[in-house]
PDBQT receptor file of N, H, CA, C and O in Angstrom, charges set to zero:
ATOM      1  N   UNK A   1     -76.172  28.401 -11.735  1.00  0.00    +0.000 N 
ATOM      2  CA  UNK A   1     -75.071  29.335 -11.759  1.00  0.00    +0.000 C 
ATOM      3  C   UNK A   1     -75.617  30.707 -11.358  1.00  0.00    +0.000 C 
ATOM      4  O   UNK A   1     -76.661  31.128 -11.857  1.00  0.00    +0.000 OA
ATOM      5  N   UNK A   2     -74.925  31.399 -10.469  1.00  0.00    +0.000 N 
ATOM      6  H   UNK A   2     -74.078  31.057 -10.063  1.00  0.00    +0.000 HD
ATOM      7  CA  UNK A   2     -75.398  32.718 -10.031  1.00  0.00    +0.000 C 
ATOM      8  C   UNK A   2     -75.436  33.719 -11.184  1.00  0.00    +0.000 C 
ATOM      9  O   UNK A   2     -74.649  33.623 -12.126  1.00  0.00    +0.000 OA
ATOM     10  N   UNK A   3     -76.348  34.670 -11.104  1.00  0.00    +0.000 N 
ATOM     11  H   UNK A   3     -76.988  34.748 -10.339  1.00  0.00    +0.000 HD
ATOM     12  CA  UNK A   3     -76.432  35.721 -12.114  1.00  0.00    +0.000 C 
ATOM     13  C   UNK A   3     -75.119  36.492 -12.159  1.00  0.00    +0.000 C 
ATOM     14  O   UNK A   3     -74.515  36.749 -11.117  1.00  0.00    +0.000 OA
ATOM     15  N   UNK A   4     -74.681  36.858 -13.340  1.00  0.00    +0.000 N 
ATOM     16  H   UNK A   4     -75.172  36.649 -14.186  1.00  0.00    +0.000 HD
ATOM     17  CA  UNK A   4     -73.446  37.620 -13.491  1.00  0.00    +0.000 C 
ATOM     18  C   UNK A   4     -72.189  36.764 -13.545  1.00  0.00    +0.000 C 
ATOM     19  O   UNK A   4     -71.080  37.297 -13.539  1.00  0.00    +0.000 OA
ATOM     20  N   UNK A   5     -72.348  35.438 -13.597  1.00  0.00    +0.000 N 
ATOM     21  H   UNK A   5     -73.250  35.005 -13.602  1.00  0.00    +0.000 HD
ATOM     22  CA  UNK A   5     -71.194  34.544 -13.716  1.00  0.00    +0.000 C 
ATOM     23  C   UNK A   5     -71.206  33.930 -15.105  1.00  0.00    +0.000 C 
ATOM     24  O   UNK A   5     -72.272  33.717 -15.684  1.00  0.00    +0.000 OA
ATOM     25  N   UNK A   6     -70.035  33.648 -15.638  1.00  0.00    +0.000 N 
ATOM     26  H   UNK A   6     -69.170  33.821 -15.168  1.00  0.00    +0.000 HD
ATOM     27  CA  UNK A   6     -69.941  32.998 -16.944  1.00  0.00    +0.000 C 
ATOM     28  C   UNK A   6     -69.140  31.706 -16.809  1.00  0.00    +0.000 C 
ATOM     29  O   UNK A   6     -68.188  31.629 -16.032  1.00  0.00    +0.000 OA
ATOM     30  N   UNK A   7     -69.534  30.714 -17.563  1.00  0.00    +0.000 N 
ATOM     31  H   UNK A   7     -70.307  30.777 -18.194  1.00  0.00    +0.000 HD
ATOM     32  CA  UNK A   7     -68.821  29.431 -17.589  1.00  0.00    +0.000 C 
ATOM     33  C   UNK A   7     -67.991  29.391 -18.867  1.00  0.00    +0.000 C 
ATOM     34  O   UNK A   7     -68.431  29.861 -19.916  1.00  0.00    +0.000 OA
ATOM     35  N   UNK A   8     -66.796  28.830 -18.776  1.00  0.00    +0.000 N 
ATOM     36  H   UNK A   8     -66.438  28.448 -17.925  1.00  0.00    +0.000 HD
ATOM     37  CA  UNK A   8     -65.915  28.748 -19.936  1.00  0.00    +0.000 C 
ATOM     38  C   UNK A   8     -64.993  27.548 -19.781  1.00  0.00    +0.000 C 
ATOM     39  O   UNK A   8     -64.957  26.904 -18.733  1.00  0.00    +0.000 OA
ATOM     40  N   UNK A   9     -64.256  27.263 -20.831  1.00  0.00    +0.000 N 
ATOM     41  H   UNK A   9     -64.284  27.786 -21.683  1.00  0.00    +0.000 HD
ATOM     42  CA  UNK A   9     -63.232  26.216 -20.842  1.00  0.00    +0.000 C 
ATOM     43  C   UNK A   9     -63.799  24.832 -20.489  1.00  0.00    +0.000 C 
ATOM     44  O   UNK A   9     -63.285  24.136 -19.613  1.00  0.00    +0.000 OA
ATOM     45  N   UNK A  10     -64.862  24.460 -21.191  1.00  0.00    +0.000 N 
ATOM     46  H   UNK A  10     -65.280  25.025 -21.903  1.00  0.00    +0.000 HD
ATOM     47  CA  UNK A  10     -65.429  23.118 -21.001  1.00  0.00    +0.000 C 
ATOM     48  C   UNK A  10     -64.490  22.082 -21.585  1.00  0.00    +0.000 C 
ATOM     49  O   UNK A  10     -63.941  22.287 -22.668  1.00  0.00    +0.000 OA
ATOM     50  N   UNK A  11     -64.293  20.973 -20.886  1.00  0.00    +0.000 N 
ATOM     51  H   UNK A  11     -64.738  20.807 -20.006  1.00  0.00    +0.000 HD
ATOM     52  CA  UNK A  11     -63.443  19.879 -21.376  1.00  0.00    +0.000 C 
ATOM     53  C   UNK A  11     -64.011  18.544 -20.944  1.00  0.00    +0.000 C 
ATOM     54  O   UNK A  11     -64.495  18.396 -19.821  1.00  0.00    +0.000 OA
ATOM     55  N   UNK A  12     -63.950  17.568 -21.843  1.00  0.00    +0.000 N 
ATOM     56  H   UNK A  12     -63.557  17.688 -22.755  1.00  0.00    +0.000 HD
ATOM     57  CA  UNK A  12     -64.274  16.194 -21.465  1.00  0.00    +0.000 C 
ATOM     58  C   UNK A  12     -63.032  15.619 -20.809  1.00  0.00    +0.000 C 
ATOM     59  O   UNK A  12     -61.931  15.746 -21.344  1.00  0.00    +0.000 OA
ATOM     60  N   UNK A  13     -63.198  14.990 -19.656  1.00  0.00    +0.000 N 
ATOM     61  H   UNK A  13     -64.093  14.887 -19.221  1.00  0.00    +0.000 HD
ATOM     62  CA  UNK A  13     -62.091  14.374 -18.928  1.00  0.00    +0.000 C 
ATOM     63  C   UNK A  13     -62.053  12.898 -19.341  1.00  0.00    +0.000 C 
ATOM     64  O   UNK A  13     -62.836  12.102 -18.822  1.00  0.00    +0.000 OA
ATOM     65  N   UNK A  14     -61.158  12.514 -20.266  1.00  0.00    +0.000 N 
ATOM     66  H   UNK A  14     -60.522  13.161 -20.687  1.00  0.00    +0.000 HD
ATOM     67  CA  UNK A  14     -61.185  11.152 -20.815  1.00  0.00    +0.000 C 
ATOM     68  C   UNK A  14     -60.893  10.057 -19.796  1.00  0.00    +0.000 C 
ATOM     69  O   UNK A  14     -61.398   8.943 -19.939  1.00  0.00    +0.000 OA
ATOM     70  N   UNK A  15     -60.096  10.343 -18.776  1.00  0.00    +0.000 N 
ATOM     71  H   UNK A  15     -59.686  11.248 -18.660  1.00  0.00    +0.000 HD
ATOM     72  CA  UNK A  15     -59.750   9.323 -17.781  1.00  0.00    +0.000 C 
ATOM     73  C   UNK A  15     -60.966   8.846 -17.004  1.00  0.00    +0.000 C 
ATOM     74  O   UNK A  15     -60.965   7.731 -16.482  1.00  0.00    +0.000 OA
ATOM     75  N   UNK A  16     -62.003   9.672 -16.918  1.00  0.00    +0.000 N 
ATOM     76  H   UNK A  16     -62.003  10.578 -17.342  1.00  0.00    +0.000 HD
ATOM     77  CA  UNK A  16     -63.199   9.337 -16.150  1.00  0.00    +0.000 C 
ATOM     78  C   UNK A  16     -64.439   9.252 -17.035  1.00  0.00    +0.000 C 
ATOM     79  O   UNK A  16     -65.561   9.400 -16.551  1.00  0.00    +0.000 OA
ATOM     80  N   UNK A  17     -64.238   9.012 -18.333  1.00  0.00    +0.000 N 
ATOM     81  H   UNK A  17     -63.327   8.891 -18.727  1.00  0.00    +0.000 HD
ATOM     82  CA  UNK A  17     -65.331   8.911 -19.287  1.00  0.00    +0.000 C 
ATOM     83  C   UNK A  17     -65.245   7.578 -20.001  1.00  0.00    +0.000 C 
ATOM     84  O   UNK A  17     -64.155   7.061 -20.249  1.00  0.00    +0.000 OA
ATOM     85  N   UNK A  18     -66.413   7.020 -20.333  1.00  0.00    +0.000 N 
ATOM     86  H   UNK A  18     -67.298   7.439 -20.131  1.00  0.00    +0.000 HD
ATOM     87  CA  UNK A  18     -66.411   5.778 -21.092  1.00  0.00    +0.000 C 
ATOM     88  C   UNK A  18     -67.737   5.630 -21.816  1.00  0.00    +0.000 C 
ATOM     89  O   UNK A  18     -68.800   5.848 -21.234  1.00  0.00    +0.000 OA
ATOM     90  N   UNK A  19     -67.671   5.259 -23.090  1.00  0.00    +0.000 N 
ATOM     91  H   UNK A  19     -66.808   5.082 -23.563  1.00  0.00    +0.000 HD
ATOM     92  CA  UNK A  19     -68.880   5.108 -23.885  1.00  0.00    +0.000 C 
ATOM     93  C   UNK A  19     -69.671   6.402 -23.921  1.00  0.00    +0.000 C 
ATOM     94  O   UNK A  19     -69.139   7.456 -24.270  1.00  0.00    +0.000 OA
ATOM     95  N   UNK A  20     -70.943   6.318 -23.558  1.00  0.00    +0.000 N 
ATOM     96  H   UNK A  20     -71.375   5.462 -23.274  1.00  0.00    +0.000 HD
ATOM     97  CA  UNK A  20     -71.787   7.518 -23.589  1.00  0.00    +0.000 C 
ATOM     98  C   UNK A  20     -71.780   8.280 -22.263  1.00  0.00    +0.000 C 
ATOM     99  O   UNK A  20     -72.435   9.317 -22.155  1.00  0.00    +0.000 OA
ATOM    100  N   UNK A  21     -71.057   7.792 -21.255  1.00  0.00    +0.000 N 
ATOM    101  H   UNK A  21     -70.525   6.950 -21.343  1.00  0.00    +0.000 HD
ATOM    102  CA  UNK A  21     -70.937   8.490 -19.976  1.00  0.00    +0.000 C 
ATOM    103  C   UNK A  21     -69.657   9.309 -19.978  1.00  0.00    +0.000 C 
ATOM    104  O   UNK A  21     -68.558   8.757 -20.041  1.00  0.00    +0.000 OA
ATOM    105  N   UNK A  22     -69.801  10.624 -19.908  1.00  0.00    +0.000 N 
ATOM    106  H   UNK A  22     -70.693  11.073 -19.857  1.00  0.00    +0.000 HD
ATOM    107  CA  UNK A  22     -68.623  11.488 -19.937  1.00  0.00    +0.000 C 
ATOM    108  C   UNK A  22     -68.620  12.418 -18.728  1.00  0.00    +0.000 C 
ATOM    109  O   UNK A  22     -69.669  12.818 -18.222  1.00  0.00    +0.000 OA
ATOM    110  N   UNK A  23     -67.419  12.746 -18.284  1.00  0.00    +0.000 N 
ATOM    111  H   UNK A  23     -66.568  12.421 -18.695  1.00  0.00    +0.000 HD
ATOM    112  CA  UNK A  23     -67.246  13.718 -17.218  1.00  0.00    +0.000 C 
ATOM    113  C   UNK A  23     -66.749  15.000 -17.871  1.00  0.00    +0.000 C 
ATOM    114  O   UNK A  23     -65.744  14.998 -18.581  1.00  0.00    +0.000 OA
ATOM    115  N   UNK A  24     -67.466  16.097 -17.623  1.00  0.00    +0.000 N 
ATOM    116  H   UNK A  24     -68.283  16.098 -17.046  1.00  0.00    +0.000 HD
ATOM    117  CA  UNK A  24     -67.124  17.389 -18.204  1.00  0.00    +0.000 C 
ATOM    118  C   UNK A  24     -66.655  18.310 -17.081  1.00  0.00    +0.000 C 
ATOM    119  O   UNK A  24     -67.361  18.495 -16.090  1.00  0.00    +0.000 OA
ATOM    120  N   UNK A  25     -65.473  18.882 -17.235  1.00  0.00    +0.000 N 
ATOM    121  H   UNK A  25     -64.899  18.731 -18.040  1.00  0.00    +0.000 HD
ATOM    122  CA  UNK A  25     -64.961  19.863 -16.290  1.00  0.00    +0.000 C 
ATOM    123  C   UNK A  25     -65.098  21.254 -16.890  1.00  0.00    +0.000 C 
ATOM    124  O   UNK A  25     -65.001  21.421 -18.105  1.00  0.00    +0.000 OA
ATOM    125  N   UNK A  26     -65.325  22.255 -16.040  1.00  0.00    +0.000 N 
ATOM    126  H   UNK A  26     -65.404  22.119 -15.052  1.00  0.00    +0.000 HD
ATOM    127  CA  UNK A  26     -65.434  23.622 -16.545  1.00  0.00    +0.000 C 
ATOM    128  C   UNK A  26     -65.007  24.620 -15.477  1.00  0.00    +0.000 C 
ATOM    129  O   UNK A  26     -64.873  24.280 -14.301  1.00  0.00    +0.000 OA
ATOM    130  N   UNK A  27     -64.797  25.854 -15.912  1.00  0.00    +0.000 N 
ATOM    131  H   UNK A  27     -64.906  26.130 -16.867  1.00  0.00    +0.000 HD
ATOM    132  CA  UNK A  27     -64.378  26.933 -15.026  1.00  0.00    +0.000 C 
ATOM    133  C   UNK A  27     -65.447  28.023 -15.008  1.00  0.00    +0.000 C 
ATOM    134  O   UNK A  27     -66.252  28.133 -15.932  1.00  0.00    +0.000 OA
ATOM    135  N   UNK A  28     -65.444  28.823 -13.949  1.00  0.00    +0.000 N 
ATOM    136  H   UNK A  28     -64.790  28.734 -13.198  1.00  0.00    +0.000 HD
ATOM    137  CA  UNK A  28     -66.359  29.955 -13.828  1.00  0.00    +0.000 C 
ATOM    138  C   UNK A  28     -65.570  31.236 -13.617  1.00  0.00    +0.000 C 
ATOM    139  O   UNK A  28     -64.418  31.215 -13.184  1.00  0.00    +0.000 OA
ATOM    140  N   UNK A  29     -66.204  32.335 -13.928  1.00  0.00    +0.000 N 
ATOM    141  H   UNK A  29     -67.140  32.353 -14.281  1.00  0.00    +0.000 HD
ATOM    142  CA  UNK A  29     -65.656  33.645 -13.664  1.00  0.00    +0.000 C 
ATOM    143  C   UNK A  29     -66.832  34.585 -13.445  1.00  0.00    +0.000 C 
ATOM    144  O   UNK A  29     -67.928  34.337 -13.948  1.00  0.00    +0.000 OA
ATOM    145  N   UNK A  30     -66.617  35.639 -12.711  1.00  0.00    +0.000 N 
ATOM    146  H   UNK A  30     -65.727  35.840 -12.302  1.00  0.00    +0.000 HD
ATOM    147  CA  UNK A  30     -67.665  36.620 -12.468  1.00  0.00    +0.000 C 
ATOM    148  C   UNK A  30     -67.495  37.789 -13.427  1.00  0.00    +0.000 C 
ATOM    149  O   UNK A  30     -66.372  38.160 -13.769  1.00  0.00    +0.000 OA
ATOM    150  N   UNK A  31     -68.608  38.365 -13.860  1.00  0.00    +0.000 N 
ATOM    151  H   UNK A  31     -69.520  38.064 -13.582  1.00  0.00    +0.000 HD
ATOM    152  CA  UNK A  31     -68.539  39.568 -14.691  1.00  0.00    +0.000 C 
ATOM    153  C   UNK A  31     -68.170  40.790 -13.850  1.00  0.00    +0.000 C 
ATOM    154  O   UNK A  31     -67.818  41.838 -14.392  1.00  0.00    +0.000 OA
ATOM    155  N   UNK A  32     -68.252  40.652 -12.518  1.00  0.00    +0.000 N 
ATOM    156  H   UNK A  32     -68.538  39.800 -12.078  1.00  0.00    +0.000 HD
ATOM    157  CA  UNK A  32     -67.857  41.710 -11.594  1.00  0.00    +0.000 C 
ATOM    158  C   UNK A  32     -66.396  41.451 -11.206  1.00  0.00    +0.000 C 
ATOM    159  O   UNK A  32     -66.119  40.554 -10.411  1.00  0.00    +0.000 OA
ATOM    160  N   UNK A  33     -65.474  42.220 -11.754  1.00  0.00    +0.000 N 
ATOM    161  H   UNK A  33     -65.699  42.949 -12.401  1.00  0.00    +0.000 HD
ATOM    162  CA  UNK A  33     -64.039  41.973 -11.577  1.00  0.00    +0.000 C 
ATOM    163  C   UNK A  33     -63.629  41.922 -10.107  1.00  0.00    +0.000 C 
ATOM    164  O   UNK A  33     -62.781  41.107  -9.745  1.00  0.00    +0.000 OA
ATOM    165  N   UNK A  34     -64.202  42.762  -9.253  1.00  0.00    +0.000 N 
ATOM    166  H   UNK A  34     -64.891  43.424  -9.548  1.00  0.00    +0.000 HD
ATOM    167  CA  UNK A  34     -63.794  42.759  -7.841  1.00  0.00    +0.000 C 
ATOM    168  C   UNK A  34     -64.187  41.444  -7.166  1.00  0.00    +0.000 C 
ATOM    169  O   UNK A  34     -63.501  41.001  -6.245  1.00  0.00    +0.000 OA
ATOM    170  N   UNK A  35     -65.272  40.819  -7.604  1.00  0.00    +0.000 N 
ATOM    171  H   UNK A  35     -65.829  41.179  -8.352  1.00  0.00    +0.000 HD
ATOM    172  CA  UNK A  35     -65.693  39.544  -7.019  1.00  0.00    +0.000 C 
ATOM    173  C   UNK A  35     -64.683  38.435  -7.339  1.00  0.00    +0.000 C 
ATOM    174  O   UNK A  35     -64.498  37.520  -6.536  1.00  0.00    +0.000 OA
ATOM    175  N   UNK A  36     -64.038  38.508  -8.491  1.00  0.00    +0.000 N 
ATOM    176  H   UNK A  36     -64.189  39.251  -9.143  1.00  0.00    +0.000 HD
ATOM    177  CA  UNK A  36     -63.028  37.510  -8.851  1.00  0.00    +0.000 C 
ATOM    178  C   UNK A  36     -61.856  37.519  -7.871  1.00  0.00    +0.000 C 
ATOM    179  O   UNK A  36     -61.210  36.492  -7.660  1.00  0.00    +0.000 OA
ATOM    180  N   UNK A  37     -61.585  38.666  -7.281  1.00  0.00    +0.000 N 
ATOM    181  H   UNK A  37     -62.109  39.501  -7.452  1.00  0.00    +0.000 HD
ATOM    182  CA  UNK A  37     -60.477  38.770  -6.332  1.00  0.00    +0.000 C 
ATOM    183  C   UNK A  37     -60.902  38.509  -4.889  1.00  0.00    +0.000 C 
ATOM    184  O   UNK A  37     -60.075  38.114  -4.067  1.00  0.00    +0.000 OA
ATOM    185  N   UNK A  38     -62.171  38.721  -4.570  1.00  0.00    +0.000 N 
ATOM    186  H   UNK A  38     -62.843  39.042  -5.237  1.00  0.00    +0.000 HD
ATOM    187  CA  UNK A  38     -62.612  38.598  -3.182  1.00  0.00    +0.000 C 
ATOM    188  C   UNK A  38     -63.298  37.271  -2.864  1.00  0.00    +0.000 C 
ATOM    189  O   UNK A  38     -63.479  36.948  -1.690  1.00  0.00    +0.000 OA
ATOM    190  N   UNK A  39     -63.686  36.494  -3.880  1.00  0.00    +0.000 N 
ATOM    191  H   UNK A  39     -63.539  36.756  -4.833  1.00  0.00    +0.000 HD
ATOM    192  CA  UNK A  39     -64.421  35.253  -3.654  1.00  0.00    +0.000 C 
ATOM    193  C   UNK A  39     -63.641  34.077  -4.257  1.00  0.00    +0.000 C 
ATOM    194  O   UNK A  39     -63.800  33.757  -5.435  1.00  0.00    +0.000 OA
ATOM    195  N   UNK A  40     -62.808  33.448  -3.448  1.00  0.00    +0.000 N 
ATOM    196  H   UNK A  40     -62.678  33.708  -2.491  1.00  0.00    +0.000 HD
ATOM    197  CA  UNK A  40     -61.949  32.363  -3.947  1.00  0.00    +0.000 C 
ATOM    198  C   UNK A  40     -62.743  31.140  -4.389  1.00  0.00    +0.000 C 
ATOM    199  O   UNK A  40     -62.229  30.333  -5.163  1.00  0.00    +0.000 OA
ATOM    200  N   UNK A  41     -63.985  30.977  -3.920  1.00  0.00    +0.000 N 
ATOM    201  H   UNK A  41     -64.402  31.633  -3.291  1.00  0.00    +0.000 HD
ATOM    202  CA  UNK A  41     -64.768  29.796  -4.310  1.00  0.00    +0.000 C 
ATOM    203  C   UNK A  41     -65.124  29.799  -5.793  1.00  0.00    +0.000 C 
ATOM    204  O   UNK A  41     -65.488  28.760  -6.343  1.00  0.00    +0.000 OA
ATOM    205  N   UNK A  42     -65.023  30.953  -6.444  1.00  0.00    +0.000 N 
ATOM    206  H   UNK A  42     -64.727  31.798  -5.997  1.00  0.00    +0.000 HD
ATOM    207  CA  UNK A  42     -65.283  31.014  -7.888  1.00  0.00    +0.000 C 
ATOM    208  C   UNK A  42     -64.326  30.087  -8.629  1.00  0.00    +0.000 C 
ATOM    209  O   UNK A  42     -64.708  29.490  -9.636  1.00  0.00    +0.000 OA
ATOM    210  N   UNK A  43     -63.101  29.956  -8.154  1.00  0.00    +0.000 N 
ATOM    211  H   UNK A  43     -62.791  30.441  -7.336  1.00  0.00    +0.000 HD
ATOM    212  CA  UNK A  43     -62.072  29.231  -8.893  1.00  0.00    +0.000 C 
ATOM    213  C   UNK A  43     -61.986  27.745  -8.576  1.00  0.00    +0.000 C 
ATOM    214  O   UNK A  43     -61.112  27.062  -9.111  1.00  0.00    +0.000 OA
ATOM    215  N   UNK A  44     -62.862  27.224  -7.725  1.00  0.00    +0.000 N 
ATOM    216  H   UNK A  44     -63.571  27.779  -7.290  1.00  0.00    +0.000 HD
ATOM    217  CA  UNK A  44     -62.810  25.783  -7.467  1.00  0.00    +0.000 C 
ATOM    218  C   UNK A  44     -63.290  25.054  -8.721  1.00  0.00    +0.000 C 
ATOM    219  O   UNK A  44     -64.193  25.530  -9.408  1.00  0.00    +0.000 OA
ATOM    220  N   UNK A  45     -62.691  23.906  -9.020  1.00  0.00    +0.000 N 
ATOM    221  H   UNK A  45     -61.957  23.519  -8.462  1.00  0.00    +0.000 HD
ATOM    222  CA  UNK A  45     -63.111  23.179 -10.222  1.00  0.00    +0.000 C 
ATOM    223  C   UNK A  45     -64.543  22.672 -10.089  1.00  0.00    +0.000 C 
ATOM    224  O   UNK A  45     -65.001  22.345  -8.994  1.00  0.00    +0.000 OA
ATOM    225  N   UNK A  46     -65.230  22.614 -11.205  1.00  0.00    +0.000 N 
ATOM    226  H   UNK A  46     -64.858  22.880 -12.095  1.00  0.00    +0.000 HD
ATOM    227  CA  UNK A  46     -66.605  22.111 -11.241  1.00  0.00    +0.000 C 
ATOM    228  C   UNK A  46     -66.691  21.025 -12.303  1.00  0.00    +0.000 C 
ATOM    229  O   UNK A  46     -66.011  21.076 -13.328  1.00  0.00    +0.000 OA
ATOM    230  N   UNK A  47     -67.540  20.044 -12.036  1.00  0.00    +0.000 N 
ATOM    231  H   UNK A  47     -68.093  20.002 -11.203  1.00  0.00    +0.000 HD
ATOM    232  CA  UNK A  47     -67.652  18.903 -12.944  1.00  0.00    +0.000 C 
ATOM    233  C   UNK A  47     -69.105  18.496 -13.110  1.00  0.00    +0.000 C 
ATOM    234  O   UNK A  47     -69.910  18.632 -12.190  1.00  0.00    +0.000 OA
ATOM    235  N   UNK A  48     -69.429  17.996 -14.293  1.00  0.00    +0.000 N 
ATOM    236  H   UNK A  48     -68.774  17.886 -15.041  1.00  0.00    +0.000 HD
ATOM    237  CA  UNK A  48     -70.750  17.451 -14.583  1.00  0.00    +0.000 C 
ATOM    238  C   UNK A  48     -70.577  16.036 -15.132  1.00  0.00    +0.000 C 
ATOM    239  O   UNK A  48     -69.736  15.797 -15.999  1.00  0.00    +0.000 OA
ATOM    240  N   UNK A  49     -71.376  15.104 -14.624  1.00  0.00    +0.000 N 
ATOM    241  H   UNK A  49     -72.060  15.298 -13.920  1.00  0.00    +0.000 HD
ATOM    242  CA  UNK A  49     -71.407  13.739 -15.153  1.00  0.00    +0.000 C 
ATOM    243  C   UNK A  49     -72.559  13.717 -16.163  1.00  0.00    +0.000 C 
ATOM    244  O   UNK A  49     -73.716  13.917 -15.793  1.00  0.00    +0.000 OA
ATOM    245  N   UNK A  50     -72.240  13.474 -17.439  1.00  0.00    +0.000 N 
ATOM    246  H   UNK A  50     -71.300  13.312 -17.740  1.00  0.00    +0.000 HD
ATOM    247  CA  UNK A  50     -73.219  13.598 -18.514  1.00  0.00    +0.000 C 
ATOM    248  C   UNK A  50     -73.373  12.275 -19.250  1.00  0.00    +0.000 C 
ATOM    249  O   UNK A  50     -72.382  11.607 -19.543  1.00  0.00    +0.000 OA
ATOM    250  N   UNK A  51     -74.602  11.895 -19.546  1.00  0.00    +0.000 N 
ATOM    251  H   UNK A  51     -75.408  12.438 -19.308  1.00  0.00    +0.000 HD
ATOM    252  CA  UNK A  51     -74.870  10.723 -20.379  1.00  0.00    +0.000 C 
ATOM    253  C   UNK A  51     -75.291  11.244 -21.747  1.00  0.00    +0.000 C 
ATOM    254  O   UNK A  51     -76.332  11.889 -21.874  1.00  0.00    +0.000 OA
ATOM    255  N   UNK A  52     -74.490  10.969 -22.764  1.00  0.00    +0.000 N 
ATOM    256  H   UNK A  52     -73.644  10.446 -22.660  1.00  0.00    +0.000 HD
ATOM    257  CA  UNK A  52     -74.785  11.434 -24.111  1.00  0.00    +0.000 C 
ATOM    258  C   UNK A  52     -75.789  10.498 -24.774  1.00  0.00    +0.000 C 
ATOM    259  O   UNK A  52     -75.599   9.282 -24.753  1.00  0.00    +0.000 OA
ATOM    260  N   UNK A  53     -76.841  11.037 -25.355  1.00  0.00    +0.000 N 
ATOM    261  H   UNK A  53     -76.995  12.025 -25.372  1.00  0.00    +0.000 HD
ATOM    262  CA  UNK A  53     -77.848  10.191 -25.994  1.00  0.00    +0.000 C 
ATOM    263  C   UNK A  53     -77.371   9.697 -27.358  1.00  0.00    +0.000 C 
ATOM    264  O   UNK A  53     -76.586  10.361 -28.036  1.00  0.00    +0.000 OA
ATOM    265  N   UNK A  54     -77.854   8.533 -27.742  1.00  0.00    +0.000 N 
ATOM    266  H   UNK A  54     -78.491   7.993 -27.192  1.00  0.00    +0.000 HD
ATOM    267  CA  UNK A  54     -77.615   8.038 -29.091  1.00  0.00    +0.000 C 
ATOM    268  C   UNK A  54     -76.225   7.533 -29.378  1.00  0.00    +0.000 C 
ATOM    269  O   UNK A  54     -75.855   7.394 -30.544  1.00  0.00    +0.000 OA
ATOM    270  N   UNK A  55     -75.447   7.254 -28.363  1.00  0.00    +0.000 N 
ATOM    271  H   UNK A  55     -75.747   7.367 -27.415  1.00  0.00    +0.000 HD
ATOM    272  CA  UNK A  55     -74.100   6.717 -28.579  1.00  0.00    +0.000 C 
ATOM    273  C   UNK A  55     -74.094   5.294 -28.069  1.00  0.00    +0.000 C 
ATOM    274  O   UNK A  55     -74.387   5.040 -26.901  1.00  0.00    +0.000 OA
ATOM    275  N   UNK A  56     -73.761   4.373 -28.942  1.00  0.00    +0.000 N 
ATOM    276  H   UNK A  56     -73.523   4.578 -29.891  1.00  0.00    +0.000 HD
ATOM    277  CA  UNK A  56     -73.711   2.969 -28.525  1.00  0.00    +0.000 C 
ATOM    278  C   UNK A  56     -72.389   2.371 -28.937  1.00  0.00    +0.000 C 
ATOM    279  O   UNK A  56     -71.616   2.994 -29.664  1.00  0.00    +0.000 OA
ATOM    280  N   UNK A  57     -72.132   1.189 -28.484  1.00  0.00    +0.000 N 
ATOM    281  H   UNK A  57     -72.760   0.683 -27.893  1.00  0.00    +0.000 HD
ATOM    282  CA  UNK A  57     -70.896   0.530 -28.825  1.00  0.00    +0.000 C 
ATOM    283  C   UNK A  57     -70.137   0.144 -27.575  1.00  0.00    +0.000 C 
ATOM    284  O   UNK A  57     -70.599   0.377 -26.458  1.00  0.00    +0.000 OA
ATOM    285  N   UNK A  58     -68.979  -0.442 -27.766  1.00  0.00    +0.000 N 
ATOM    286  H   UNK A  58     -68.604  -0.631 -28.673  1.00  0.00    +0.000 HD
ATOM    287  CA  UNK A  58     -68.203  -0.899 -26.617  1.00  0.00    +0.000 C 
ATOM    288  C   UNK A  58     -67.756   0.280 -25.748  1.00  0.00    +0.000 C 
ATOM    289  O   UNK A  58     -67.487   1.378 -26.235  1.00  0.00    +0.000 OA
ATOM    290  N   UNK A  59     -67.688   0.008 -24.454  1.00  0.00    +0.000 N 
ATOM    291  H   UNK A  59     -67.907  -0.884 -24.058  1.00  0.00    +0.000 HD
ATOM    292  CA  UNK A  59     -67.201   1.032 -23.534  1.00  0.00    +0.000 C 
ATOM    293  C   UNK A  59     -65.720   1.250 -23.775  1.00  0.00    +0.000 C 
ATOM    294  O   UNK A  59     -64.986   0.314 -24.095  1.00  0.00    +0.000 OA
ATOM    295  N   UNK A  60     -65.299   2.455 -23.625  1.00  0.00    +0.000 N 
ATOM    296  H   UNK A  60     -65.895   3.215 -23.365  1.00  0.00    +0.000 HD
ATOM    297  CA  UNK A  60     -63.897   2.808 -23.809  1.00  0.00    +0.000 C 
ATOM    298  C   UNK A  60     -63.742   4.304 -23.653  1.00  0.00    +0.000 C 
ATOM    299  O   UNK A  60     -64.724   5.027 -23.479  1.00  0.00    +0.000 OA
ATOM    300  N   UNK A  61     -62.539   4.753 -23.713  1.00  0.00    +0.000 N 
ATOM    301  H   UNK A  61     -61.742   4.166 -23.854  1.00  0.00    +0.000 HD
ATOM    302  CA  UNK A  61     -62.278   6.186 -23.563  1.00  0.00    +0.000 C 
ATOM    303  C   UNK A  61     -62.957   6.952 -24.693  1.00  0.00    +0.000 C 
ATOM    304  O   UNK A  61     -62.961   6.507 -25.841  1.00  0.00    +0.000 OA
ATOM    305  N   UNK A  62     -63.536   8.120 -24.355  1.00  0.00    +0.000 N 
ATOM    306  H   UNK A  62     -63.532   8.481 -23.423  1.00  0.00    +0.000 HD
ATOM    307  CA  UNK A  62     -64.176   8.954 -25.349  1.00  0.00    +0.000 C 
ATOM    308  C   UNK A  62     -63.133   9.562 -26.273  1.00  0.00    +0.000 C 
ATOM    309  O   UNK A  62     -63.354   9.661 -27.480  1.00  0.00    +0.000 OA
ATOM    310  N   UNK A  63     -62.014   9.963 -25.724  1.00  0.00    +0.000 N 
ATOM    311  H   UNK A  63     -61.834   9.883 -24.744  1.00  0.00    +0.000 HD
ATOM    312  CA  UNK A  63     -60.942  10.561 -26.516  1.00  0.00    +0.000 C 
ATOM    313  C   UNK A  63     -59.601  10.161 -25.916  1.00  0.00    +0.000 C 
ATOM    314  O   UNK A  63     -59.477  10.012 -24.701  1.00  0.00    +0.000 OA
ATOM    315  N   UNK A  64     -58.620   9.992 -26.757  1.00  0.00    +0.000 N 
ATOM    316  H   UNK A  64     -58.721  10.113 -27.744  1.00  0.00    +0.000 HD
ATOM    317  CA  UNK A  64     -57.271   9.697 -26.260  1.00  0.00    +0.000 C 
ATOM    318  C   UNK A  64     -56.651  10.997 -25.787  1.00  0.00    +0.000 C 
ATOM    319  O   UNK A  64     -56.788  12.020 -26.458  1.00  0.00    +0.000 OA
ATOM    320  N   UNK A  65     -55.965  10.985 -24.637  1.00  0.00    +0.000 N 
ATOM    321  H   UNK A  65     -55.853  10.154 -24.092  1.00  0.00    +0.000 HD
ATOM    322  CA  UNK A  65     -55.333  12.214 -24.139  1.00  0.00    +0.000 C 
ATOM    323  C   UNK A  65     -54.214  12.666 -25.038  1.00  0.00    +0.000 C 
ATOM    324  O   UNK A  65     -53.576  13.684 -24.766  1.00  0.00    +0.000 OA
TER     325      UNK A  65
């Protein structure tokens, strides 16, 4: 993540998560207010595919929507 940017609004996306494999979506914003208006790429959605350690059991949705 570039310096001066903050990540917020992390969410697990249950439709694309199962068992210990989860998809996390998040948003970014710049601490420089003018950059938020001049750089539209800041607002594109970002996602991380995460494997959570120590979770076992049958595959299924992590959370019900």
